[in-house]
DOBADREN-381815 format. One record per atom (N, C-alpha, C, O, CB): x, y, z. Coordinates in pm, whole numbers, plus 50000, padded with zeros to 5 digits. Glycine has a CB too. Example, Ala and Ser with C-alpha at 12.3 -4.5 7.8 and 13.67 -1.06 7.14 Angstrom:
REM DOBADREN-381815
513194943150780512304955050780513204967050780514244966850846511314955350905512854977550708513674989450714512905000350787513415011450804514084994050572
END
This chain:
REM DOBADREN-381815
347588045669328346298051369366346018048169513346118036769557345148045869275345678058769588345368057069729343998050669746343068053769672345428070469803343878041869842342618035369873342188038970014342998039270107342738020069857340898041870029340388045770160340418034070256340038022870221338958051370148340868036570378340878026670484340268032570609340508044070644342318021770511339468024270677338838028970799339838032570907339558041070992337888018570851341008026170905342028028971007342508043371001342988048671102343198019570990342388049870884342858063670870341708073770875341928085770861343618065270740340498068870893339338077770895339378086971016339918083471121338038069570894338798098671000338768108771106337348113871123336548113771029339728120371075337038118371245335728124471271335908136471361336608135871462334748114171335335278147571323335298159771403333868164571423333028162971335336168170871335333608170471537332248174371575332248188171637333178191871709331638164171673331178195771609330988208871672329498211871678328748207971588331748220171595329068218671782327668222571793327428235371712328278244271706327268224671942326258235871650325918247071562325218258171639324478255671734325038242371447325468270371596324708281771648323398283171572322358286071632325528294771637323438281171441322258281371355322088267771291323038262171236322378292371245320878262271299320628248971246321018248071099320618256471017319168245171263321798237971067322188235570929323378243470881323798241870766321068238370842323948252070966325108260170927326328255771006326398258471126324838275270949327308249270943328498244871016329268256671072329448266571001329388236570925329728255871195330538266771250331898267471182332358257671123330718264971403332528279071191333828280871128334968275271211336088273671162334078295671101334688272271337335718266771425335068259771543333848258071548336658277771474335898255871638335388249571759335138234671745334388229071825334148256271800335728228171646335528213771628336408205871725337478210371765335828209671481335918194071759336638185071849336788171571781335838166371723335908183671984337968165971789338208152771731337508142271817337688141971939339738149771720336718133671753335908124071826336378109771800336648106171685334428125571788336488101771905336778087571884335508080371839334418083271887337348081072013335658070971747334498063271703334978049671652336118048171609333708070871592334078039971657334408026471612333928024071470334598017071393333798016271705332778029671434332248028271299331168038571280330648044171377331708013871273330818041171156329748050671126329088047070993329748043170897330298065071123327768048570991327008047070866326388060270825325528060670737325918036370882326818071170890326288084370860326588087970715327748087570672326868094870955325568091570639325768094870500324478099370435323408098770495326328083070425324588104070312323428108470235323218098770120324168094170057323628122970181321948095770094321618087069982320418092569907319558099169964321348072670031320378089669779319298094369693318918083069597319608080869498319718107369613317838076069626317438064869540316898069669406316598081469387316388056269610316778060269314316228063069182314848056769169314608045769219317168057769071313938063869102312588059169078312478054068934312838061068839311558070269105311968042068920311778036468786310688044068710309668047868768311428021668794310918046168584309918052968501308688044068483308818032068457310518056768364307488050068497306248042668482305608045068345304518039868318305288046568592306258052768260305658056868132305668045368030306588037168026306408068968075304618045167949304438034867847304558040967707304558053167690303078027867863304668032167610304648036667471306008038367410306118043467298303928049467461307068034367480308428036067427309128022567408310358021967401309248045067520308368012067401308957998867382309207991867514308807996667620310248000067306309867980467507310117972567627311257978067711311307975567832310417958367589312167985367653313287990967729312808003167806312178012067749314457994767636313108003867937312598014768019313278028167989314388028667937312778011468165312558038768023313138052168013314048054568133314088046668227312038062968006314768065568128315728068768234315018070568368313918076068371316508081468198315618066168478314998067868610315048082468654315808090568601315678059068714314218085468754314128098968810314698098668952314458089169026312648104168810315418108968989315978109869125314868112369226313958120369202317028120969133314958105469341314008107269450314618116869553315668122869528313648093469516313948118369668314408127569771315718122669834315998110769835313328129169880316508132169885317768129169952317508126670100316778134170164318788140669932318088116170152317998113070295319388112770355320278105970304317268099370319319568120370463320858120870532320658116470677320028123370755321478135270526321198105070710321108100070848322098088670864322878085770773319648095370882322078082270978322968071071002323338069671149322948077871232324218072470920324108059271178324538056271314326028058771330326808057571236324208041671350326398062271453327798063571490328018055271615327358057471717328218078471512328938045871609329278037571725330478043971794331538045471734329588022771683330288047571921331298055071994331608048072126330758040972179330838069672019332808049972179333108044372311332428052572420332278064772407334648043772335332018045972526331538053072644332758056372728333338047672794330468044672725333148068972725334358073172794334048085172882332908089772889335478076572693335078090072949334878100473049334738114472991334218123273059336008100273145335168116872867335168130472814334338131772687333388139672684336578134972787334668124272582333988125772454332508122072462331698127672388334658117372348332148112872549330748108572558329838119972603328638119472578330618096772655330388130072667329588141572708328988149172591327908154872604330418150872790329678149272476329138155872358327878148572309326908154972266330198156372246327888135372315326708127772271325568129072372324408128972333327078113072251325898130172500324858132372601324208146172582322998147572598325448131172743325008156172548324458169372522323558169072399322518175572396325578179672503323948161572297323108160372178321808153372210320768156472150323858152772068321838143772305320638136172338319698143772429318478142672414321008123072402320238151372524319408157472628319428172672630318568178872692319838152572760320378178872563320528193272572321698196772663322358187972718319248199772623321948209572677323098214172754322958210072900321868210572956323248229472743324068205972963324008201573102324108213073200324428224373163325118191673130323808210073326324088219073436325408214773497325518203773552322918219073543326418223373487327768219973531328068226673663327838238673680328798224073425328598218873756328988224173887330458221073911331018211573856328098218173999331058229373996332478227774028333268239773980333058244473868333028214973967334168244574062335018255874025336358251473971337088259273910335218264974145336698238873993337908233073938337678218073920336728212473973339138235774031338558211773845338398197573815338438189373945339228192474034339488192673717337618179073957336678174073856335378182073854334928187273956336368159373882334778182873733333508189673714332388179373700332598168373649333568198873589331208182973747330048174173739329048180073640328578191373658329398172273879328728172373536327798176773432326518168473443326548156273428328438175273289325418175173470324138168373488323228170973368322888182373339323448172973619322858160273300321978160873184320598155873225320468145473289322538152573065319578163473189318208160073230317328157973108317378165773012317628171173320316518147573111315588145073001314438155073005314198161673106315038130573008313738156172892312538164472887312698177872819311738185472814312058166773021313878181072767314068194072702313258194772573313208185172496315558196472674312638206372550311818208172430312668211072307312228208872194310818219572450313878215772327314768218772215316068211172232316578209572343315038234172206316598206372121317858199072122318868206272034318498212071932317658184572074320138206172073321158212771990321418204671864321258192471861322468214672069321838211571759322228204971636323748205271623324428213871679321568211671513324248195671549325688194271534326098194171388325298191271299326168181571602327348197471366327988195071238329058184571260329908185971349328578208271177329028174171179329978163171194330688161271061330058159670956329258149971239332008161371066332798158970946333518145570957334208142871056333828170370923333338137270856334098124870846335078126370730334728130770621333148112470825336308122570756337348124470656338078111770621338388103570707338328134670704338358110270494339218099470444340338106270367340218108370246338418089170353341428109670435342458118370376343188112470258343748119970178343448122070478343208099070243343968093270133343268094669999343908092669896344228078770162341948097969996341258098769866341588111669791342008110569676339748097769887341438123769846340848127369975339338129969962338848134269858341568139770032338608127370072337178129970078336818134270219337048127070316336348117470036336268146170229335818151370358334338154870345333958163870270336668163870402333508147670419332058149570412331588156570539331768151570650331328135870394330968168270520330418175870631328908173670637328188176470542330748191070616328458168470751327028166270773326538176970869326888176970987326748151770828325718185970817325218197070898323798194270942323088186070883325298210270820323378201171047322028199371099321788185671157320688180271145321038201870990322798179771220322638166571281321948167771416322378175371502324018159671297320878160271433320158159771560320098145171603319838136371522318708165971547320338142671731320388128971780318978123571803318198129371879321218128071909318688112671737317368106371750317358095671858316378094471932316938100371618318418087971868318438076771963319858073672006320798074771928317788064271902319998069872133321278065072183321018052472264320098052072346321998075972268321828042272241321608029472307322938022972339323928024772268320768020172219322968015472449324158007672484323747995772568322617994872617325188016472559324687986472585324437974272661325437972972774326567977772766324517962072569324987966472881325867962872992325957947672995324947940572987325337968773129327187942773009327407928473016328697925973094329327935373143327477922072874329077913473103330207910173189331547913373124332487917273194330157895573225331647911872994332927913872926332707920072790331567921972747333687900472913333797923272723333707929372591333987944272595334237949972701332357926872532333947950372478334167964672465332867972272488331817968472436334757968072327332937982972565331757990772599331608002172498332428011372495331857996372743330568001672417330298011972318328828015672321327998008172372330708007372177328508027172266327138031772250326908034972103327848038472030326838044372340325668033572060325308036771922324398048971921323328048871981324608024771855324838059371852324068071771839323468072371699324188071871600324958084271867322148073371693321448074471565321148089171538320548095971621320148065971565321558093971421321458108171389320578110571267320498102271176322828113971365319908121971267319188126871150319848139971110319878149471188317648128771180320378140570988321078152370940320248159770837319338154170776322438148470881320578172470818319888180170714320478177570577319728176370480319968195070745321788176570568322398174370438323868171370447324478171870554322178186270352324438168270332325838164470321326528173470219325988176270111325988149570280327728178070255328568185670163329928179070158330588177370260328678200570207330358175470038331608167970021332658176869957332378183969860331388155269936333868176570013334978184269959336258176269963336288165170016335148197270034337328181869906338618175269904339548180270014340648174970031339268177269769339118190370088339898195470201338988196570322337768197970309340538209270168339568195770439338798196270562338228210170586338848220270553339648191970680337028210570644336408223170683336408224970834335868234870885334978223870630336998215570906336968216171052338258221871111338388222571233336728202371109339198225971027340438231571078341258221071151341388209671105340138243271171341808225071263342558215871349341708212871471341678220971564343948221871389341038201571475340128198771587340878197371719342018192871723339328185971560340208201571826340778199871959340808185071995339918177471957339968207972065341828181172068341988167172107341488165072249341608173972333343458162772094340928153472274340468149572406341328138172459341918130572382338988145672403341378137072590342058125672652341078114072659339998115272717342598129272793341448102972601340558091472596340718083072722341758076972746340838082972471339648082872803339598074572923338328066272915337258070672957339628083373055338448054372862337278045972838336808038872965337608034273047337598035572730335488038172979334908029373078334828015373018334768013772896333508034373124334838005473103334697991773059333547984973130333037989973230335977984073082333127973573077332067966173144332457962473287331607961173375331727953673065333757960773308334247957373442333987968573541333927966173661335727954173438333837981073490333617992673577332137995073605331788004673674334218005073516331247986473553329817989073562329167983173686329647973373743329127983673441328057989573726327267984773839325827989073818325557999573759327817990273974324887980973868323457983773857322847983473996323067974074072322757973673763322067993674028321357993974156319867995874132319458001574031321898005274247319077990974226317607992474224317187998474356317397992674462316897978674199316578010374348316158017574469317308019074569317128017974690314978010474536318488021574515319658024074599320428011974644321488013374704319238031374717319917999874618320607987574658321107980274535320467980774430319677978474741322237973674548322827966474436321857955674386321277948274464324177960074477321707955174254320827945374192321687933674146322497935074054320027951474073321497922174210322307910574180321697901574074320557903674031322547902674304322457891774032322017881473937321707886973798321007880373721320817874573991322197898973764321957904773632322977899173534324187900373555322027920173637322497893073427323357887573324323707898173221324867899273181322677875573256322717905973179322957916673082321867927073095320797924473152323007911072937322137938773043321167949673046321317957972919322397958772861321347958573172320227963972877320227972472758319427984972788318357984272848319647964972635319957996572746319308009372768319168016572635320138017572559320098018172870317968021472605317718028672480316908041172509315788040472559316988019672378317488052772478316778065472491316508070972352317428072172270317608075772577315248074372325314838078772192314128092172200313238094072283313928068372125314518101572115313868114572108312678114872014311918124572011314868125072066312508104071935311398103171839311288115871754310288122971759310078100671914312338118471677312398130571597311348130571487311068120371425313788132271537310778142171465309818144471358310508152471249310788164271267308528151871410310788145971135311458152871026310498162770959309358159170928311998142770922310958174970939310158185270873310508184770724311428191470678310428199670935309748176770650310058174170509309248183370419308258179370357309778159370473309688195770413309028205770329309638205370188310678199270166309168219870390308958211970095309438212569957310488223469946310228235169973308258215269857311698219369908312818228769895313568225769767313558214569716313768227970018314228236069715314978234369591316198225569610316638218969515315398247769536316758225369733317958217369756317648203269805318558195269823318848224269856316368200269825315978186869866316238183570011316078171970051316668177069782316648193170092316948190670232315698192570319314728198770277318078199770280315758187170441314668189170535314838202570604315928208370605314608177570639313748207570661313798220370732314228218770877314618228570941312448227070727314168206670928314548204471067314108190871114313498183171040313968215271157314438187971239314038175471304313668178971447314538181471530315178164571298312358178971475311858183271606311628171271696311078161171652310568191271590312028172171824311788161171916310308160071953309628170071974312628162872042309828147671960308458144872002308508138572142309458140672216307738135371900307478130972178307478124372307308638114672314308778105872229306128117072333309478116172416310648107772429310248093972481309158092072536311678114272523311138084472462310928070872512312228065772570313308067772515310418061472399312108058972683313258052872748312878038472780312038035972866313698060672878313498029272711313168015172726314458007172742315558012572728312348010072605314297994572772315477986172787315097971972821313937967972817316387991672892316107964572854315917950472887316947946372990318117950072979316027941472760316527938873089317457932773183317177917773187316037913373196317327939073325318247910273179318157895773186318817891173314319997894073337318807889073061318087884173398318587880573530318467865573551317597858873494317817888173639319367860373634319227846773683318107846773787318107854773880320577841473743317177837673770315987837473856316377831973993316597819974010314847828873792316457841274093316877837474228315877841774335315907836474446318227843374259314997851274303313987855674399312817861774324312837862574201314587865774501311807866074399310567871174341310487886374341309427891974313309377865474415311597893174373311537907674391311057914674265310107922574270312907913074431311687912074153311317918874029309967913973978309187921973925312387916573922309687901173992308387895973948307257902074030306227905773975308357880673959307457903174161306427909274245306197923874207305057928574206306817908374393307277931074175307117944874131306307945474003305437954073989308487951574111306597936473910305867936373784304387933373806303527939773746306467925973689304087923773892302687920173919301947931673986300777934173956302627907674007302627938674078301987949674150301897962474068301167971674104302737952474277302647963173958302617975073874303287987173935302957998473900301217978373841304217984974026304887995974093306197999374022306867990373971305157992474241306578012174019307858015873958308998014774058308788014274179307788030173902310198014374006311398014974089312408023974020312298026673900311988000774115313378028574095314468036474038315648027274011316038019474098314878048174133316198028173891317358020073856318508028973812318318038973742316998010073744319678025273855320868033273826321908024373758322268013773808321458039573956322378029073643323428022173568324668030973574324658042273525322988019373418325738025873634326878034573664328188028073623328338015873621326908037973814329158036873589330528032773560331458042473633331138054273649330808032673404332588037573676333558046173744334968041273715335198029473689333308046573896335918050673720337318047673698338098050373826337698058773906337888055973580339198043373846340018045973966340528060273975340808065174084341198036473969340648067073860341148080773859340088091073900340398102873911341668084273721338848086673923337818095673975336708099073878335658103773920338448108074019336898096773747335848099473650334728089173665334978077573699336418099473506333488093573638332368084373650331238088773558331138100473519331878083673795330388079273525329168081673447328038074173514328098061973532329338077273297326998081573552325848075773621324588079273545324298090973521325758080573767323838069073508322578070973436321458065673524321348053673548322598063773297320618074773573319548071273665318208072173595317858082573540319568080273789317458061373598316088060973546315168061373668315178052173749315828048073457314388071973680313688074573805312448065873826312098062973940313288088873811311798061873720310588053773734310578042873628310198045273513309308062573723310988030873667311058019473577309878010273604309638006173718312388011773594309138006973498308007997773509308377984673440308887984773327306708003973447308127973673508308507960473458307277952773412306237953173478309257952673566307377945673301306287936873259306387923473332307467919773379306307934773106305297916573341305327903273401305937893573300305387891873191303897898573444307057887273334307747878973235307257864473237306637859873333309237879373260307567857673131307347843173126308587836373184309707838573137307067838272977308387828173286309497820973348309567807073286308727798473314309327820073504310557804973202310687792373130311807783873188312847789073229310927794872982311587770873191312607761173230312997753573104312237745173056312087751473345314177756473052314577751072923315517739172933315997734272831315227761772842315797734473054316697723273070317337723473207316867730573297317757723472963318387715973223319017714873356319807727173398320167728573515319917702973360320097736073303320887747773336320047757973416318857755973437321437754273208320707768673458320037778773539318867785173467318867786473344321017789373580317877789273544316687795673490316907810773485317377816673583315427792273575316577816973372316737831373355315407837673320314527831373261317787834373248315267850373357314057857973327314457870973259315467877073295313227860773455313677875073160313957887273085312827897273106311657893973090314127884172934313207909473142312237920073166312467931173064313507937673065312357925573312311507933572975311557944572880310897956672946309687958572936310857940872744311707964873012311157975573094310897988373015311437990572907312087978473208310047996673074309738009773019309858020073131309608016973248308318010172956310248032073095310378042773194309328053473168308818054973056311788048973190309008060973272308048071873263308518083373351309458081973429306618067073305307858094573336308218106373414307918104073562306858098873598307458118773364308858107873645308678106973790308428120873845309218130073823309918100573857307318122473917306928135773966307928141174067308208153074069305538135174029308468132574150309408137074253310708141974191311228152474228309698125874353311228134374096312468138274028312238148573919313198154273867313148126073969310968150973883310598160473779311248157073646311738165773574310988174673821311248144173615311828139773488311838124673479311488117673574313238145173472312248119773364312288105473341313658099573373313748088373425311918102473198314718106973343316058101773368317038113173386316788124473343316508092473255318148110073449319228119673472320558112773446320788101673493319168125373617321408119373371322748114173344323768123873404323718135973378322998112273190324688118673481325728126873544327088121673500327418109973521325598126673700327868130473440329208127173394330208135673471330128147973468329348129373239331118129373539332128136373618333488134473550333948123173531332158131073766334118145673513335388145073443336138158173459335778166373544335168141873294337178160173377337998172273386337638182673281338338192673267339458168573373336558180473205336118190173105335328201073177334408198173253335238183272993335698213673153335068224673224333678227773170332778231273247335928236973217333498226573039332218230772980331978223172851332898220672773332208246072953330718219472830330288213272704329458223072623329008219772513329478200372730
END
């Protein structure tokens, strides 16, 4: 008997033309580290009396389809997740390398169909109507660089054969923490120990009454861009900004020697006034839980630019 193993798991992704309807082709094989994407349907205990101490059969509750996908931040595949988070990019360039600019603030987001496969069972689960609710990642000195994409799906369809055909393959060129850099108002920001970035679309699930138990959609609400930077306390620059209530522009960037790069610019970052604690003889650190807002000059809250050899997303 074959047993499912994560090492043999597969994932394919394609953008939908109609929400909730998987396309017949155009799937791309996606690299991923783990996924909790799935459908679940809890049981409700019977509340009825008069049948003795043993309970009656439970009743099925509503179906929920959602979950997280942990993916590498790389030069090509990560563009699909950026498109899911922000909408279609503006692409420039007549030949490689191409520059894809993603802008926050879009009123409509594309939906995806994602198939996860375990061929040894076999089990192929197609999740249609997937909309990205949140994407988050961390910057640090070492370790593997990954992002977590939180998805809300309309439903799950399970089969014994794949519905994605033969997915297109991408060249995997991963960024690493070693390739990262942080700037503030155009100047390198020093003494940063770690950083965290979280962009949320705050999806509103349209939970109407349907015979199939699925949702009608997931509409984006007011977006949120938050994060945290932990710095070695060496000067008053960030503290003074927090006290004055002034915003700054922060840029989180990665680049490869081969020319590919990913730049995430937050145009207006507001810092809270932190508590400066002295916990012992070691170095003093300060943590800033920052928030971003729309910048009138940039006409948006954030911009992501991915430069690679992909012509179109």
